[in-house]
Backbone as a chain_set.jsonl record, in Angstrom:
{"seq": "XXXXXXXXXXXXXXXXXXXXXXXXXXXXXXXXXXXXXXXXXXXXXXXXXXXXXXXXXXXXXXXXXXXXXXXXXXXXXXXXXXXXXXXXXXXXXXXXXXXXXXXXXXXXXXXXXXXXXXXXXXXXXXXXXXXXXXXXXXXXXXXXXXXXXXXXXXXXXXXXXXXXXXXXXXXXXXXXXXXXXXXXXXXXXXXXXXXXXXXXXXXXXXXXXXXXXXXXXXX", "coords": {"N": [[31.626, 2.921, -14.626], [29.11, 2.395, -17.18], [26.956, -0.45, -17.165], [26.767, -3.061, -19.65], [24.272, -4.066, -20.14], [20.777, -3.983, -19.111], [20.197, -3.321, -15.633], [19.802, -6.1, -13.442], [18.775, -6.345, -10.959], [16.946, -4.913, -8.181], [18.677, -3.756, -6.389], [20.6, -2.407, -7.752], [19.385, -0.075, -8.234], [19.041, 1.182, -10.546], [21.269, 2.744, -11.248], [22.869, 3.298, -13.433], [21.02, 4.22, -15.287], [20.151, 6.521, -14.024], [22.443, 8.05, -14.123], [22.586, 8.624, -16.803], [20.151, 9.9, -17.04], [20.575, 12.31, -15.805], [21.89, 13.752, -17.651], [22.658, 16.718, -19.348], [23.781, 17.956, -21.492], [24.754, 17.248, -24.83], [27.623, 16.222, -26.157], [29.833, 16.793, -28.99], [30.493, 13.974, -31.038], [29.165, 12.115, -29.593], [29.474, 11.868, -26.828], [28.123, 12.148, -23.669], [27.645, 14.834, -21.461], [27.599, 14.636, -18.083], [25.733, 15.853, -15.412], [26.371, 16.331, -12.062], [24.845, 15.876, -8.733], [25.512, 18.112, -7.314], [25.551, 20.038, -9.143], [27.842, 20.289, -10.611], [30.296, 18.969, -12.971], [29.739, 15.62, -13.487], [31.015, 13.642, -14.733], [31.73, 11.742, -17.733], [29.963, 9.963, -20.231], [30.866, 7.521, -22.35], [30.545, 7.717, -25.877], [30.287, 5.33, -27.231], [29.258, 3.601, -25.299], [26.826, 4.757, -24.784], [25.638, 4.369, -27.164], [25.277, 6.002, -29.411], [25.398, 5.923, -32.179], [23.534, 4.005, -32.702], [21.167, 5.218, -32.146], [21.028, 5.772, -29.426], [19.819, 3.723, -28.074], [20.447, 1.341, -25.959], [19.557, -0.685, -24.399], [19.439, 0.012, -21.732], [17.283, 1.504, -20.701], [14.082, 0.693, -19.326], [11.9, -1.368, -21.153], [13.126, -0.944, -23.566], [13.486, -2.083, -26.689], [14.789, -1.607, -28.941], [13.193, -0.54, -30.92], [12.515, 2.01, -32.961], [11.318, 3.524, -35.259], [10.983, 6.14, -36.193], [13.169, 7.501, -35.401], [13.484, 9.006, -32.997], [15.185, 8.648, -30.834], [17.657, 9.359, -31.722], [18.151, 12.001, -31.375], [19.636, 12.819, -29.267], [20.754, 12.143, -25.907], [19.6, 13.563, -23.797], [17.184, 14.46, -24.882], [16.022, 11.983, -25.386], [15.502, 11.077, -22.798], [13.687, 12.977, -21.941], [11.589, 12.34, -23.639], [10.986, 9.794, -22.674], [10.09, 10.392, -20.08], [7.806, 11.847, -20.778], [6.391, 9.851, -22.097], [5.853, 8.015, -20.03], [4.332, 9.657, -18.362], [2.075, 10.259, -19.971], [1.182, 7.645, -20.294], [0.478, 6.934, -17.662], [-1.596, 8.755, -17.162], [-3.424, 7.848, -19.072], [-3.931, 5.248, -18.177], [-5.397, 5.792, -15.886], [-7.485, 7.106, -17.17], [-8.688, 5.111, -18.775], [-9.582, 3.378, -16.768], [-11.349, 5.144, -15.51], [-13.242, 5.662, -17.571], [-14.474, 3.19, -17.865], [-15.395, 2.732, -15.279], [-17.187, 4.867, -14.839], [-19.248, 4.119, -16.42], [-20.361, 2.049, -15.078], [-20.96, 3.041, -12.584], [-22.157, 6.039, -11.112], [-21.152, 8.96, -9.457], [-22.95, 10.478, -6.769], [-24.65, 13.354, -7.777], [-25.792, 16.63, -8.84], [-28.713, 16.779, -10.959], [-28.065, 16.031, -14.315], [-25.367, 16.621, -14.212], [-22.179, 15.325, -14.687], [-23.33, 13.083, -15.73], [-23.725, 11.041, -18.328], [-23.922, 9.007, -21.284], [-21.546, 8.524, -22.685], [-17.915, 8.934, -22.609], [-16.924, 11.457, -23.644], [-19.293, 12.817, -23.678], [-19.857, 12.954, -20.958], [-17.802, 14.653, -20.156], [-18.693, 17.008, -21.231], [-20.633, 17.775, -19.475], [-19.436, 18.771, -17.254], [-19.216, 21.331, -14.86], [-18.192, 24.831, -15.162], [-16.609, 25.71, -12.998], [-15.695, 23.28, -12.148], [-13.947, 22.552, -14.223], [-12.029, 24.51, -13.847], [-10.916, 23.715, -11.406], [-9.857, 21.234, -12.169], [-7.924, 21.961, -14.125], [-6.28, 23.584, -12.566], [-5.277, 21.717, -10.732], [-3.856, 20.013, -12.449], [-1.901, 21.808, -13.381], [-0.546, 22.362, -10.976], [0.517, 19.817, -10.335], [2.214, 19.471, -12.516], [4.133, 21.522, -12.18], [5.171, 20.86, -9.641], [6.214, 18.266, -10.056], [8.139, 18.756, -11.995], [10.291, 19.862, -10.714], [11.414, 17.903, -9.249], [14.119, 15.733, -8.726], [14.496, 12.773, -9.981], [15.322, 9.22, -9.666], [15.266, 7.778, -11.985], [14.073, 8.43, -15.35], [10.794, 9.671, -15.16], [10.425, 9.106, -12.508], [8.882, 10.596, -9.921], [8.856, 10.796, -7.235], [6.56, 9.903, -5.991], [5.306, 7.444, -4.163], [3.382, 5.898, -2.456], [2.909, 3.285, -1.596], [5.404, 2.369, -1.149], [6.908, 0.782, -2.934], [9.322, 1.037, -4.149], [11.222, 1.464, -2.242], [13.453, -0.039, -1.574], [14.877, 0.06, -3.844], [14.427, 0.44, -7.369], [12.368, -1.807, -8.888], [13.073, -3.656, -11.698], [11.17, -5.225, -12.992], [8.696, -4.148, -12.219], [8.996, -1.602, -13.341], [9.098, -2.23, -16.067], [6.561, -3.395, -16.383], [4.847, -1.232, -15.774], [5.411, 0.507, -17.891], [4.627, -1.005, -20.153], [1.891, -1.447, -19.628], [1.072, 1.201, -19.633], [1.534, 1.967, -22.293], [-0.288, 0.287, -23.603], [-2.632, 1.301, -22.487], [-2.703, 3.87, -23.592], [-3.31, 3.365, -26.277], [-5.786, 2.107, -25.827], [-7.304, 4.182, -24.678], [-7.518, 5.998, -26.82], [-8.938, 4.343, -28.603], [-11.297, 3.866, -27.159], [-12.412, 6.442, -27.062], [-12.813, 7.014, -29.799], [-14.531, 4.916, -30.487], [-16.809, 5.339, -28.802], [-17.541, 7.835, -29.699], [-18.346, 7.38, -32.331], [-20.423, 5.496, -32.094], [-22.047, 6.588, -30.142], [-22.663, 5.444, -27.758], [-21.989, 3.826, -24.548], [-18.73, 2.411, -23.739], [-18.432, -0.281, -22.712], [-20.961, -1.336, -23.264], [-21.21, -1.262, -26.102], [-19.088, -2.93, -26.705], [-19.824, -5.389, -25.511], [-22.174, -5.818, -26.92], [-21.141, -6.26, -29.461], [-19.663, -8.619, -28.981], [-21.73, -10.374, -28.308], [-22.94, -10.607, -30.76], [-21.456, -12.363, -32.202], [-21.532, -15.365, -33.935], [-22.718, -18.257, -32.293], [-22.043, -17.392, -29.786], [-22.806, -17.229, -26.337], [-23.473, -15.078, -24.749]], "CA": [[31.204, 2.781, -16.035], [27.782, 1.833, -17.345], [26.919, -1.846, -17.577], [26.377, -3.22, -21.045], [22.874, -4.441, -20.224], [19.907, -3.43, -18.088], [20.399, -3.914, -14.314], [18.911, -7.23, -13.229], [18.353, -6.377, -9.565], [16.571, -3.604, -7.635], [19.781, -3.199, -5.608], [21.336, -1.471, -8.615], [18.623, 1.182, -8.198], [19.162, 1.719, -11.895], [22.233, 3.843, -11.16], [23.322, 3.653, -14.777], [19.976, 5.021, -15.923], [20.147, 7.838, -13.394], [23.584, 8.801, -14.631], [22.202, 9.139, -18.107], [19.009, 10.793, -16.877], [21.054, 13.617, -15.367], [22.611, 14.403, -18.748], [22.087, 17.999, -19.76], [24.395, 18.383, -22.751], [25.246, 16.195, -25.705], [28.848, 16.732, -26.76], [30.16, 16.23, -30.306], [31.091, 12.64, -30.996], [28.291, 11.188, -28.891], [29.747, 11.763, -25.402], [27.17, 12.947, -22.907], [28.171, 15.505, -20.284], [26.702, 14.301, -16.993], [25.749, 16.843, -14.346], [26.218, 15.724, -10.76], [23.824, 16.452, -7.884], [25.958, 19.409, -6.835], [25.517, 20.964, -10.271], [29.107, 20.259, -11.328], [30.448, 17.867, -13.918], [29.767, 14.335, -12.806], [31.76, 12.69, -15.539], [31.291, 11.574, -19.112], [29.586, 8.624, -20.665], [31.43, 7.361, -23.689], [29.544, 7.598, -26.933], [30.075, 3.928, -27.58], [28.388, 3.006, -24.285], [25.492, 5.306, -24.966], [25.109, 3.804, -28.397], [24.764, 7.124, -30.194], [25.23, 5.529, -33.576], [22.341, 3.165, -32.783], [20.029, 5.977, -31.652], [21.071, 5.81, -27.967], [19.07, 2.603, -27.499], [21.441, 0.33, -25.596], [18.964, -1.651, -23.482], [19.456, 0.48, -20.349], [15.941, 1.9, -20.304], [13.049, -0.338, -19.295], [11.075, -1.378, -22.35], [13.912, -0.665, -24.768], [13.679, -3.258, -27.535], [15.438, -1.14, -30.154], [12.196, -0.153, -31.92], [12.417, 3.465, -33.065], [11.298, 3.765, -36.709], [11.011, 7.568, -36.523], [14.468, 8.033, -35.021], [13.442, 9.973, -31.903], [16.303, 8.446, -29.915], [18.901, 9.861, -32.306], [18.232, 13.445, -31.154], [20.451, 13.099, -28.094], [20.338, 11.404, -24.72], [18.712, 14.403, -22.988], [15.871, 14.404, -25.526], [15.5, 10.643, -25.189], [14.96, 10.95, -21.452], [12.464, 13.787, -21.888], [10.55, 11.55, -24.3], [10.589, 8.71, -21.775], [9.27, 11.0, -19.027], [6.512, 12.165, -21.371], [5.699, 8.589, -22.371], [5.342, 7.491, -18.765], [3.276, 10.548, -17.871], [0.878, 10.008, -20.772], [0.708, 6.302, -19.989], [-0.183, 6.951, -16.355], [-2.872, 9.447, -17.327], [-4.335, 7.006, -19.839], [-4.373, 4.134, -17.331], [-6.482, 6.352, -15.075], [-8.596, 7.431, -18.064], [-9.365, 3.864, -19.137], [-10.308, 2.948, -15.566], [-12.455, 6.071, -15.295], [-14.28, 5.501, -18.585], [-15.214, 1.958, -17.571], [-16.048, 2.886, -13.977], [-18.32, 5.786, -14.913], [-20.356, 3.417, -17.072], [-20.946, 1.145, -14.095], [-21.416, 3.761, -11.391], [-22.046, 7.497, -11.17], [-21.146, 9.587, -8.15], [-24.126, 11.336, -6.532], [-24.418, 14.708, -8.287], [-27.023, 17.27, -9.313], [-29.246, 16.258, -12.216], [-27.422, 16.503, -15.526], [-23.94, 16.849, -14.009], [-21.371, 14.097, -14.71], [-24.154, 11.938, -16.128], [-23.832, 10.935, -19.785], [-23.578, 7.63, -21.656], [-20.217, 8.405, -23.281], [-16.883, 9.722, -21.918], [-16.918, 12.848, -24.106], [-20.548, 13.407, -23.233], [-19.713, 13.257, -19.532], [-16.948, 15.829, -20.046], [-19.48, 18.191, -21.589], [-21.52, 18.133, -18.367], [-18.65, 19.309, -16.135], [-19.403, 22.785, -14.696], [-17.005, 25.659, -15.403], [-15.745, 25.69, -11.815], [-15.049, 21.971, -12.127], [-12.81, 22.617, -15.139], [-11.002, 25.34, -13.207], [-10.251, 22.861, -10.419], [-9.074, 20.21, -12.882], [-6.766, 22.608, -14.746], [-5.398, 24.032, -11.484], [-4.604, 20.537, -10.185], [-2.873, 19.579, -13.453], [-0.793, 22.761, -13.341], [0.21, 22.154, -9.727], [1.283, 18.576, -10.451], [3.267, 19.681, -13.501], [5.188, 22.343, -11.572], [5.78, 20.125, -8.537], [7.003, 17.133, -10.552], [9.251, 19.223, -12.824], [11.398, 20.26, -9.839], [11.916, 16.733, -8.526], [15.192, 15.012, -9.406], [14.258, 11.361, -9.733], [16.39, 8.257, -9.908], [15.15, 7.405, -13.398], [13.033, 9.23, -15.996], [9.454, 9.313, -14.722], [10.371, 9.02, -11.039], [8.491, 11.899, -9.376], [8.852, 10.722, -5.782], [5.256, 9.476, -5.469], [5.336, 5.998, -3.953], [2.731, 5.69, -1.161], [3.006, 1.879, -1.205], [6.831, 2.106, -0.913], [7.348, -0.335, -3.758], [10.701, 1.236, -4.61], [12.063, 1.933, -1.143], [14.691, -0.807, -1.594], [15.389, 0.102, -5.202], [13.401, 0.315, -8.397], [12.305, -3.163, -9.416], [12.982, -3.608, -13.161], [9.928, -5.859, -13.446], [7.64, -3.154, -12.043], [9.222, -0.543, -14.32], [8.698, -2.771, -17.366], [5.107, -3.59, -16.373], [4.198, 0.074, -15.847], [5.58, 1.036, -19.237], [3.817, -1.77, -21.096], [0.483, -1.147, -19.362], [0.834, 2.574, -20.056], [1.449, 1.986, -23.753], [-1.566, -0.317, -23.968], [-3.7, 2.211, -22.075], [-2.786, 4.981, -24.542], [-4.09, 2.856, -27.414], [-7.153, 1.847, -25.38], [-7.982, 5.466, -24.507], [-7.86, 6.489, -28.154], [-9.971, 3.467, -29.164], [-12.545, 4.108, -26.426], [-12.971, 7.735, -27.476], [-13.304, 6.885, -31.168], [-15.672, 3.994, -30.477], [-17.986, 5.964, -28.197], [-17.94, 8.972, -30.533], [-19.022, 6.869, -33.522], [-21.66, 4.791, -31.747], [-22.869, 7.363, -29.23], [-23.019, 4.581, -26.639], [-20.855, 3.537, -23.67], [-17.724, 1.48, -24.25], [-18.738, -1.667, -22.361], [-22.188, -1.762, -23.934], [-20.937, -1.572, -27.51], [-18.186, -4.085, -26.758], [-20.604, -6.593, -25.224], [-23.089, -6.016, -28.043], [-20.375, -6.872, -30.548], [-19.332, -9.992, -28.6], [-22.951, -11.185, -28.377], [-23.323, -10.797, -32.147], [-20.628, -13.413, -32.799], [-22.292, -16.615, -34.008], [-22.384, -19.281, -31.319], [-21.752, -16.831, -28.481], [-23.949, -17.4, -25.434], [-23.696, -13.895, -23.923]], "C": [[29.831, 2.142, -16.112], [27.865, 0.362, -17.711], [26.424, -1.948, -19.008], [24.911, -3.553, -21.195], [22.096, -3.835, -19.07], [20.187, -4.083, -16.743], [19.363, -4.996, -14.053], [18.387, -7.297, -11.812], [17.964, -4.991, -9.095], [17.711, -2.942, -6.881], [20.62, -2.231, -6.435], [20.691, -0.088, -8.563], [18.74, 1.933, -9.511], [20.11, 2.914, -11.915], [22.717, 4.275, -12.536], [22.302, 4.529, -15.477], [19.943, 6.414, -15.33], [21.296, 8.684, -13.915], [23.266, 9.407, -15.987], [21.065, 10.138, -17.989], [19.408, 12.173, -16.432], [21.78, 14.369, -16.473], [21.892, 15.679, -19.164], [22.639, 18.471, -21.107], [24.828, 17.17, -23.536], [26.452, 16.727, -26.461], [29.087, 16.108, -28.13], [30.825, 14.872, -30.15], [30.297, 11.668, -30.177], [28.59, 11.044, -27.429], [28.829, 12.69, -24.647], [27.843, 13.539, -21.686], [27.182, 15.293, -19.145], [26.851, 15.314, -15.877], [25.492, 16.156, -13.023], [25.174, 16.432, -9.933], [24.214, 17.823, -7.354], [25.994, 20.442, -7.957], [26.804, 20.981, -11.069], [29.172, 19.083, -12.273], [30.567, 16.568, -13.149], [30.523, 13.289, -13.593], [31.212, 12.641, -16.949], [30.911, 10.123, -19.361], [30.044, 8.477, -22.097], [30.335, 7.143, -24.708], [29.269, 6.156, -27.314], [29.129, 3.264, -26.604], [26.971, 3.483, -24.45], [24.841, 4.719, -26.203], [24.554, 4.873, -29.304], [24.513, 6.728, -31.635], [23.97, 4.702, -33.778], [21.126, 3.888, -32.226], [19.932, 5.996, -30.148], [20.249, 4.702, -27.307], [20.038, 1.464, -27.233], [20.894, -0.685, -24.605], [18.932, -1.195, -22.045], [18.059, 0.833, -19.867], [14.995, 0.709, -20.297], [12.211, -0.235, -20.556], [11.81, -1.111, -23.634], [14.138, -1.973, -25.528], [14.282, -2.849, -28.878], [14.48, -0.695, -31.241], [12.029, 1.358, -31.906], [12.41, 3.851, -34.532], [11.38, 5.227, -37.091], [12.297, 8.249, -36.054], [14.454, 9.066, -33.912], [14.674, 9.861, -31.0], [17.611, 9.005, -30.442], [19.1, 11.356, -32.052], [19.062, 13.809, -29.927], [19.877, 12.449, -26.855], [19.395, 12.235, -23.85], [17.297, 14.389, -23.558], [15.221, 13.046, -25.315], [14.856, 10.507, -23.813], [13.746, 11.843, -21.246], [11.306, 13.037, -22.54], [10.07, 10.425, -23.382], [9.713, 9.238, -20.635], [7.871, 11.309, -19.548], [5.709, 10.895, -21.641], [5.089, 8.01, -21.103], [4.193, 8.341, -18.237], [1.981, 10.32, -18.638], [0.306, 8.623, -20.485], [-0.034, 6.247, -18.667], [-1.549, 7.628, -16.437], [-3.876, 8.557, -18.049], [-4.776, 5.77, -19.058], [-5.51, 4.582, -16.424], [-7.71, 6.629, -15.94], [-9.384, 6.188, -18.443], [-10.192, 3.356, -17.96], [-11.533, 3.827, -15.345], [-13.583, 5.894, -16.296], [-15.108, 4.245, -18.354], [-16.019, 2.125, -16.287], [-17.288, 3.765, -14.075], [-19.515, 5.173, -15.642], [-21.086, 2.506, -16.088], [-21.531, 1.871, -12.889], [-21.203, 5.254, -11.581], [-22.09, 8.06, -9.76], [-22.416, 10.427, -7.981], [-23.811, 12.774, -6.932], [-25.753, 15.304, -8.712], [-27.444, 16.716, -10.67], [-28.534, 16.884, -13.424], [-25.941, 16.767, -15.408], [-23.22, 15.506, -13.904], [-22.17, 12.883, -15.168], [-24.357, 11.985, -17.644], [-23.396, 9.53, -20.175], [-22.17, 7.452, -22.205], [-19.205, 9.271, -22.524], [-16.879, 11.186, -22.336], [-18.2, 13.554, -23.7], [-20.493, 13.797, -21.769], [-18.839, 14.499, -19.325], [-17.734, 17.11, -20.32], [-20.399, 18.644, -20.462], [-20.771, 18.729, -17.179], [-18.86, 20.818, -16.035], [-18.099, 23.536, -14.898], [-16.058, 25.629, -14.213], [-15.037, 24.348, -11.674], [-13.831, 21.939, -13.036], [-11.678, 23.451, -14.551], [-10.222, 24.514, -12.188], [-9.349, 21.828, -11.1], [-7.792, 20.808, -13.463], [-5.768, 23.077, -13.687], [-4.618, 22.858, -10.899], [-3.531, 20.041, -11.153], [-1.653, 20.5, -13.439], [0.08, 22.582, -12.115], [1.091, 20.914, -9.832], [2.436, 18.725, -11.438], [4.441, 20.446, -12.89], [5.92, 21.557, -10.496], [6.683, 19.003, -9.045], [8.214, 17.581, -11.367], [10.473, 19.585, -11.991], [12.014, 19.08, -9.106], [12.979, 16.014, -9.35], [15.067, 13.535, -9.075], [15.461, 10.489, -10.035], [16.439, 7.828, -11.368], [14.117, 8.321, -14.036], [11.648, 8.743, -15.584], [9.311, 9.156, -13.231], [10.094, 10.408, -10.49], [8.368, 11.869, -7.861], [7.537, 10.292, -5.17], [5.228, 7.959, -5.382], [4.706, 5.68, -2.603], [2.807, 4.248, -0.669], [4.447, 1.447, -0.947], [7.335, 0.889, -1.695], [8.799, -0.2, -4.192], [11.63, 1.671, -3.487], [13.407, 1.2, -1.088], [15.329, -0.828, -2.982], [14.267, -0.108, -6.2], [13.461, -1.077, -9.01], [12.148, -3.101, -10.937], [11.69, -4.217, -13.689], [8.765, -4.89, -13.331], [7.762, -2.042, -13.1], [8.776, -0.988, -15.712], [7.182, -2.897, -17.455], [4.374, -2.254, -16.494], [4.259, 0.632, -17.269], [4.673, 0.313, -20.232], [2.327, -1.51, -20.89], [0.135, 0.275, -19.806], [0.69, 2.678, -21.564], [0.114, 1.401, -24.225], [-2.72, 0.629, -23.638], [-3.826, 3.402, -23.017], [-3.565, 4.566, -25.786], [-5.552, 2.661, -27.017], [-7.934, 3.147, -25.215], [-8.424, 6.03, -25.856], [-8.998, 5.669, -28.759], [-11.318, 3.702, -28.489], [-13.213, 5.393, -26.899], [-13.545, 7.67, -28.887], [-14.571, 6.026, -31.196], [-16.93, 4.661, -29.933], [-18.469, 7.159, -29.016], [-18.735, 8.511, -31.75], [-20.393, 6.277, -33.174], [-22.605, 5.627, -30.893], [-23.315, 6.573, -28.017], [-21.777, 4.302, -25.787], [-19.956, 2.433, -24.226], [-18.092, 0.031, -23.965], [-19.959, -2.176, -23.117], [-21.915, -2.135, -25.384], [-20.018, -2.786, -27.648], [-18.951, -5.375, -26.53], [-21.617, -6.872, -26.325], [-22.377, -6.688, -29.206], [-20.053, -8.331, -30.234], [-20.565, -10.886, -28.732], [-23.416, -11.422, -29.813], [-22.513, -11.877, -32.855], [-21.421, -14.708, -32.818], [-21.793, -17.653, -32.996], [-22.055, -18.748, -29.946], [-22.994, -16.901, -27.61], [-24.23, -16.194, -24.569], [-25.049, -13.267, -24.222]], "O": [[29.431, 1.42, -15.198], [28.741, -0.039, -18.477], [25.753, -1.05, -19.516], [24.345, -3.349, -22.269], [22.678, -3.245, -18.16], [20.398, -5.295, -16.697], [18.191, -4.839, -14.394], [17.63, -8.209, -11.48], [18.548, -3.998, -9.528], [17.734, -1.719, -6.737], [21.272, -1.342, -5.888], [21.34, 0.928, -8.81], [18.564, 3.149, -9.575], [19.813, 3.952, -12.506], [22.947, 5.459, -12.783], [22.665, 5.471, -16.18], [19.731, 7.389, -16.05], [21.147, 9.887, -14.124], [23.628, 10.546, -16.28], [21.009, 11.112, -18.74], [18.663, 13.128, -16.652], [22.237, 15.493, -16.265], [20.67, 15.703, -19.309], [22.02, 19.295, -21.779], [25.23, 16.163, -22.952], [26.309, 17.597, -27.32], [28.597, 15.012, -28.404], [31.623, 14.657, -29.237], [30.685, 10.506, -30.055], [28.013, 10.16, -26.795], [28.757, 13.882, -24.944], [28.535, 12.833, -20.952], [26.036, 15.733, -19.238], [27.965, 15.606, -15.441], [24.486, 15.462, -12.876], [24.655, 17.468, -10.348], [23.347, 18.615, -6.984], [26.414, 21.58, -7.749], [26.862, 21.628, -12.114], [28.231, 18.296, -12.373], [31.408, 16.439, -12.26], [30.65, 12.151, -13.141], [30.326, 13.417, -17.308], [31.47, 9.196, -18.774], [29.634, 9.248, -22.964], [29.334, 6.477, -24.443], [28.147, 5.805, -27.678], [28.289, 2.457, -27.003], [26.021, 2.718, -24.28], [23.618, 4.592, -26.267], [23.494, 4.697, -29.905], [23.529, 7.151, -32.241], [23.397, 4.684, -34.867], [20.144, 3.24, -31.866], [18.843, 6.22, -29.619], [20.013, 4.747, -26.1], [20.407, 0.717, -28.139], [21.654, -1.462, -24.027], [18.443, -1.934, -21.19], [17.688, 0.496, -18.742], [15.087, -0.175, -21.148], [11.853, 0.863, -20.98], [11.192, -1.054, -24.697], [14.876, -2.85, -25.08], [14.29, -3.629, -29.83], [14.902, -0.488, -32.379], [11.472, 1.922, -30.964], [13.375, 4.44, -35.019], [11.804, 5.544, -38.202], [12.488, 9.443, -36.285], [15.33, 9.93, -33.878], [15.148, 10.863, -30.466], [18.58, 9.118, -29.691], [20.111, 11.921, -32.469], [19.178, 14.986, -29.586], [18.67, 12.229, -26.756], [18.487, 11.684, -23.229], [16.324, 14.316, -22.808], [14.014, 12.958, -25.091], [13.795, 9.898, -23.675], [12.862, 11.506, -20.459], [10.175, 13.089, -22.055], [8.874, 10.139, -23.324], [8.718, 8.613, -20.268], [6.876, 11.072, -18.863], [4.495, 10.866, -21.44], [3.941, 7.566, -21.106], [3.203, 7.815, -17.728], [0.913, 10.2, -18.038], [-0.911, 8.447, -20.438], [-1.065, 5.584, -18.561], [-2.529, 7.15, -15.865], [-5.049, 8.516, -17.678], [-5.891, 5.29, -19.258], [-6.472, 3.843, -16.214], [-8.841, 6.415, -15.504], [-10.615, 6.206, -18.434], [-11.345, 2.957, -18.121], [-12.617, 3.332, -15.033], [-14.755, 5.966, -15.926], [-16.311, 4.235, -18.618], [-17.177, 1.715, -16.212], [-18.319, 3.461, -13.475], [-20.646, 5.64, -15.506], [-22.275, 2.23, -16.246], [-22.468, 1.39, -12.253], [-20.194, 5.682, -12.141], [-22.95, 7.691, -8.961], [-22.9, 11.02, -8.945], [-22.819, 13.345, -6.479], [-26.727, 14.58, -8.921], [-26.608, 16.238, -11.436], [-28.421, 18.105, -13.531], [-25.301, 17.107, -16.403], [-23.615, 14.648, -13.114], [-21.711, 11.753, -15.0], [-25.061, 12.848, -18.168], [-22.586, 8.92, -19.477], [-21.646, 6.338, -22.193], [-19.592, 10.237, -21.867], [-16.834, 12.07, -21.481], [-18.193, 14.751, -23.411], [-21.015, 14.84, -21.377], [-19.099, 15.301, -18.428], [-17.476, 18.155, -19.723], [-20.893, 19.771, -20.483], [-21.392, 19.148, -16.202], [-18.699, 21.522, -17.032], [-17.02, 22.948, -14.815], [-14.843, 25.533, -14.388], [-13.925, 24.275, -11.151], [-12.8, 21.372, -12.677], [-10.504, 23.132, -14.739], [-8.997, 24.609, -12.121], [-8.225, 21.583, -10.661], [-6.71, 20.24, -13.314], [-4.557, 22.98, -13.884], [-3.429, 22.988, -10.605], [-2.429, 19.688, -10.735], [-0.514, 20.034, -13.479], [1.307, 22.641, -12.205], [2.265, 20.947, -9.465], [3.513, 18.169, -11.224], [5.598, 20.063, -13.062], [7.149, 21.579, -10.439], [7.784, 18.808, -8.532], [9.214, 16.865, -11.426], [11.585, 19.611, -12.517], [13.023, 19.233, -8.417], [12.77, 15.722, -10.527], [15.487, 13.098, -8.004], [16.469, 10.942, -10.578], [17.506, 7.552, -11.916], [13.34, 8.944, -13.311], [11.36, 7.548, -15.649], [8.192, 9.078, -12.725], [10.942, 11.296, -10.57], [7.838, 12.804, -7.261], [7.397, 10.308, -3.947], [5.137, 7.271, -6.398], [5.404, 5.24, -1.689], [2.775, 4.005, 0.538], [4.695, 0.301, -0.572], [8.094, 0.074, -1.172], [9.439, -1.186, -4.557], [12.714, 2.193, -3.749], [14.394, 1.757, -0.607], [16.215, -1.639, -3.255], [13.271, -0.765, -5.897], [14.478, -1.473, -9.58], [11.165, -2.537, -11.419], [11.17, -3.78, -14.715], [7.934, -4.809, -14.236], [6.765, -1.603, -13.674], [8.154, -0.222, -16.448], [6.584, -2.55, -18.474], [3.393, -2.15, -17.23], [3.273, 1.162, -17.781], [4.025, 0.952, -21.06], [1.581, -1.37, -21.859], [-0.967, 0.523, -20.296], [-0.178, 3.397, -22.06], [-0.531, 1.943, -25.123], [-3.672, 0.748, -24.41], [-4.931, 3.903, -23.228], [-4.387, 5.331, -26.29], [-6.456, 3.007, -27.778], [-9.109, 3.208, -25.577], [-9.558, 6.482, -26.011], [-9.917, 6.227, -29.359], [-12.354, 3.736, -29.152], [-14.424, 5.433, -27.112], [-14.625, 8.199, -29.149], [-15.554, 6.373, -31.85], [-17.998, 4.56, -30.537], [-19.662, 7.464, -29.03], [-19.69, 9.173, -32.157], [-21.385, 6.521, -33.862], [-23.817, 5.411, -30.909], [-24.244, 6.979, -27.319], [-20.651, 4.513, -26.237], [-20.369, 1.635, -25.068], [-18.069, -0.801, -24.872], [-19.983, -3.324, -23.561], [-22.336, -3.196, -25.846], [-20.149, -3.571, -28.587], [-18.762, -6.349, -27.259], [-21.893, -8.031, -26.635], [-22.93, -7.573, -29.858], [-20.155, -9.19, -31.11], [-20.467, -12.018, -29.207], [-24.201, -12.337, -30.062], [-22.839, -12.266, -33.977], [-21.941, -15.109, -31.777], [-20.591, -17.886, -32.87], [-21.811, -19.526, -29.023], [-24.105, -16.661, -28.082], [-25.128, -16.246, -23.729], [-25.408, -12.256, -23.618]]}, "num_chains": 1, "name": "protein.A"}
């Protein structure tokens, strides 16, 4: 049976979350049909445990604080886990994007004149050659196909762990930290793009200019 609260140790390997993550059907009355690794029925999770009446937010997922004003979690446990996978994927992309937007302002890779060189993130994108876009789109497509076939332990687990941080089990603290940083990075990416589009200047420059304009600041 599922525990009433989130696992507190990596040794659990978030088995309860995996059981829910394998759900493929939502039965009437809030009971989720769980598909085992062999493709057969792996059992049922009682609707009360899933918390269907409360939008399926029962504290099992990392970062679940019961905040769902638009009711996405009420669409079924399978949809909830697809949303979590999408949230993590977008968060990871945005963490890389934020790092890239700051890094490209500080350093530019050696390249032909006019390529990858622009003061703003969107401006830099406009300098990418057509063949560069083909490579980027091909890589994204490959990663999408490859990750969609992987059966992870929890939503968002795609088997990529070169540092082996989860070899002894998924650490709940790491899972929580990744989710929170990803959410912040999604807001930061949107803010960076809007800011640079309005000002026409790099993110760090406009930020430091604003800080230096504060009375009494010594920057």
